C-alpha positions as CSV (number, residue, x, y, z in Angstrom):
1,M,-22.6,0.8,-20.8
2,I,-22.9,-1.4,-17.8
3,T,-25.8,-0.6,-15.5
4,S,-26.4,-1.6,-11.9
5,S,-29.0,-4.1,-13.0
6,A,-26.2,-6.0,-14.9
7,I,-24.1,-6.4,-11.8
8,P,-25.6,-9.7,-10.6
9,E,-24.9,-11.3,-14.0
10,I,-21.3,-9.9,-14.0
11,L,-20.8,-11.2,-10.5
12,A,-21.9,-14.7,-11.6
13,S,-19.5,-14.6,-14.5
14,L,-16.7,-13.4,-12.2
15,N,-17.4,-16.1,-9.7
16,E,-16.9,-18.7,-12.5
17,V,-13.6,-17.1,-13.6
18,A,-12.5,-16.7,-9.9
19,R,-12.4,-20.4,-9.4
20,S,-9.4,-20.5,-11.7
21,L,-7.6,-17.5,-10.4
22,D,-5.3,-17.1,-7.4
23,E,-6.4,-15.2,-4.3
24,R,-4.9,-11.9,-5.4
25,G,-6.7,-11.9,-8.8
26,L,-9.9,-12.9,-7.1
27,R,-9.8,-10.0,-4.7
28,E,-9.1,-7.6,-7.6
29,L,-12.0,-8.9,-9.6
30,L,-14.4,-8.7,-6.7
31,Y,-13.3,-5.2,-5.9
32,Q,-14.0,-4.2,-9.5
33,A,-17.4,-5.7,-9.4
34,R,-18.3,-4.1,-6.1
35,T,-17.3,-0.7,-7.3
36,L,-18.8,-1.0,-10.8
37,K,-15.4,-1.1,-12.3
38,A,-16.0,-4.3,-14.2
39,G,-17.3,-2.1,-17.0
40,R,-13.9,-0.5,-17.3
41,A,-12.1,-3.8,-17.3
42,A,-14.4,-5.0,-20.1
43,G,-13.7,-1.9,-22.1
44,A,-17.2,-0.5,-21.7
45,L,-15.8,2.5,-19.7
46,P,-12.4,4.2,-20.0
47,L,-9.9,3.3,-17.3
48,T,-9.2,6.0,-14.7
49,L,-5.6,7.2,-14.1
50,H,-5.2,5.2,-10.9
51,E,-6.6,2.1,-12.6
52,K,-4.1,2.5,-15.4
53,V,-1.2,2.9,-13.0
54,R,-2.4,-0.2,-11.0
55,R,-2.6,-2.2,-14.3
56,E,0.9,-1.1,-15.4
57,I,2.4,-2.1,-12.0
58,R,0.8,-5.6,-12.3
59,A,1.8,-5.9,-16.0
60,Q,5.4,-5.4,-15.0
61,G,5.1,-7.9,-12.1
62,K,6.2,-5.3,-9.5
63,D,5.1,-5.4,-5.9
64,F,2.9,-2.4,-4.8
65,K,4.9,-1.9,-1.6
66,D,8.2,-1.8,-3.5
67,V,6.8,0.9,-5.8
68,A,5.5,2.8,-2.8
69,A,8.9,2.8,-1.2
70,A,10.6,3.8,-4.4
71,I,8.4,6.9,-4.8
72,G,8.7,7.8,-1.1
73,V,5.1,7.2,0.2
74,D,3.9,4.7,2.8
75,Q,2.2,1.6,1.6
76,G,-1.2,2.6,3.0
77,H,-1.2,6.0,1.2
78,F,-0.1,4.3,-2.0
79,S,-3.0,1.8,-1.7
80,H,-5.4,4.7,-1.4
81,M,-3.9,6.4,-4.5
82,L,-4.3,3.2,-6.5
83,K,-8.0,3.0,-5.4
84,G,-8.7,6.6,-6.3
85,R,-9.1,7.7,-2.7
86,A,-6.0,9.9,-2.7
87,N,-4.4,12.1,-5.3
88,I,-2.1,10.2,-7.5
89,G,-1.3,13.0,-9.9
90,I,1.3,14.8,-7.8
91,H,3.3,11.5,-7.6
92,L,2.7,10.5,-11.3
93,S,6.1,11.5,-12.6
94,R,7.9,9.5,-9.9
95,I,5.7,6.5,-10.5
96,A,6.3,6.6,-14.2
97,A,10.0,6.9,-13.7
98,E,10.0,3.9,-11.3
99,L,8.0,1.9,-13.9
100,G,10.2,3.1,-16.8
101,V,7.3,4.5,-18.8
102,N,6.4,8.0,-20.1
103,P,3.8,9.6,-17.8
104,S,1.6,10.3,-20.9
105,S,1.3,6.6,-21.5
106,L,-0.6,6.3,-18.3
107,F,-3.4,8.5,-19.5
108,G,-5.2,8.9,-22.7
109,D,-7.8,11.6,-22.8
110,S,-7.1,15.3,-22.8
111,Q,-9.1,16.0,-19.6
112,V,-6.8,13.7,-17.6
113,R,-3.8,15.2,-19.3
114,G,-5.0,18.7,-18.5
115,D,-5.6,17.7,-14.9
116,L,-2.1,16.3,-14.6
117,E,-0.6,19.4,-16.1
118,R,-2.5,21.6,-13.6
119,L,-1.3,19.4,-10.7
120,E,2.3,19.4,-11.9
121,T,2.2,23.2,-12.4
122,R,0.7,23.7,-9.0
123,R,3.4,21.4,-7.4
124,V,6.4,22.9,-9.1
125,A,7.5,26.2,-7.4
126,S,9.7,27.8,-10.1
127,A,11.1,31.2,-10.2
128,P,9.2,33.8,-12.1
129,S,10.1,34.2,-15.8
130,R,12.0,37.2,-17.1
131,L,8.7,38.5,-18.6
132,A,7.0,38.3,-15.3
133,L,9.8,40.1,-13.5
134,N,9.8,42.8,-16.3
135,I,6.1,43.3,-16.0
136,K,6.4,43.8,-12.2
137,A,9.4,46.2,-12.6
138,A,7.5,48.2,-15.2
139,R,4.4,48.5,-12.9
140,E,6.5,49.6,-10.0
141,A,8.4,52.1,-12.1
142,A,5.0,53.5,-13.2
143,G,4.0,53.8,-9.5
144,L,0.9,51.6,-9.9
145,T,-0.6,49.0,-7.7
146,Q,-1.6,45.6,-9.1
147,K,-5.3,46.6,-8.6
148,Q,-4.8,49.9,-10.5
149,T,-3.0,48.0,-13.3
150,A,-5.7,45.4,-13.6
151,E,-8.4,48.1,-13.7
152,A,-6.5,49.9,-16.4
153,L,-6.5,46.7,-18.5
154,G,-10.3,46.8,-18.4
155,G,-12.0,43.8,-16.9
156,I,-9.0,41.7,-15.8
157,Q,-9.2,40.5,-12.2
158,Q,-6.4,41.6,-9.9
159,G,-5.7,37.9,-9.2
160,T,-5.1,37.2,-12.9
161,Y,-2.8,40.2,-13.2
162,S,-0.9,39.1,-10.0
163,R,-0.3,35.7,-11.7
164,W,1.2,37.5,-14.6
165,E,3.8,39.0,-12.2
166,T,4.5,35.6,-10.6
167,G,4.8,33.8,-13.9
168,K,1.9,31.4,-13.3
169,Y,-0.1,33.0,-16.2
170,T,1.3,34.7,-19.2
171,P,-0.5,37.6,-21.0
172,D,-1.1,37.2,-24.7
173,E,0.6,39.4,-27.2
174,E,-2.3,41.8,-27.5
175,Q,-2.5,42.3,-23.7
176,L,1.3,42.9,-23.6
177,Q,1.0,45.5,-26.3
178,F,-1.8,47.2,-24.4
179,L,0.2,47.1,-21.1
180,A,3.3,48.6,-22.8
181,D,1.5,51.3,-24.8
182,N,-1.4,52.4,-22.6
183,V,-0.5,51.5,-19.0
184,F,3.3,51.6,-18.5
185,G,4.2,53.9,-21.4
186,C,7.1,51.7,-22.6
187,N,8.0,49.5,-25.6
188,I,6.7,46.0,-25.7
189,S,10.4,44.9,-26.1
190,D,11.0,46.4,-22.7
191,L,8.5,44.0,-21.2
192,K,9.8,41.0,-23.1
193,E,13.6,41.6,-22.8
194,G,13.9,44.1,-20.0
195,I,15.5,47.6,-19.9
196,D,19.3,47.6,-20.0
């Protein structure tokens, strides 16, 4: 692990290397040293998502402004994304498509993958699933409010139940069975497949 006391030594090493680099490479190395990212470059710390994207763009020899234009964001905003100052996750699928890589290749650990999945889920506004529509229809047919239904489930928040009806969350099999048997008075197949 690189500590702040090691930074002067790293800077001295970088200055030696910088003499043989072009101006663009020098700026990047100095930026990494100033922000303690030299440890990530040396493999002491894992790369962040925005660093991996930046590295992939450079590896392919693409220009940042061309990638920014291709994904539909201005160059300044794209620069902020590549420095970790703006959210890159909501544009990751378009960036990966532009680079011709699988989005999962740009991140490794499960936390980043989970963050990306949450961002993508939040961004995509899809229609509720059949199950979600059936749950809502059964509740309305039973003459219950969302709050009453959540209370009948015992301990489930109204917001959680509401997300079941919108399809953002899905109840597990046990919760579905309880809903069908004890709250709505129907068969579980009615919730899963609908009533003809």
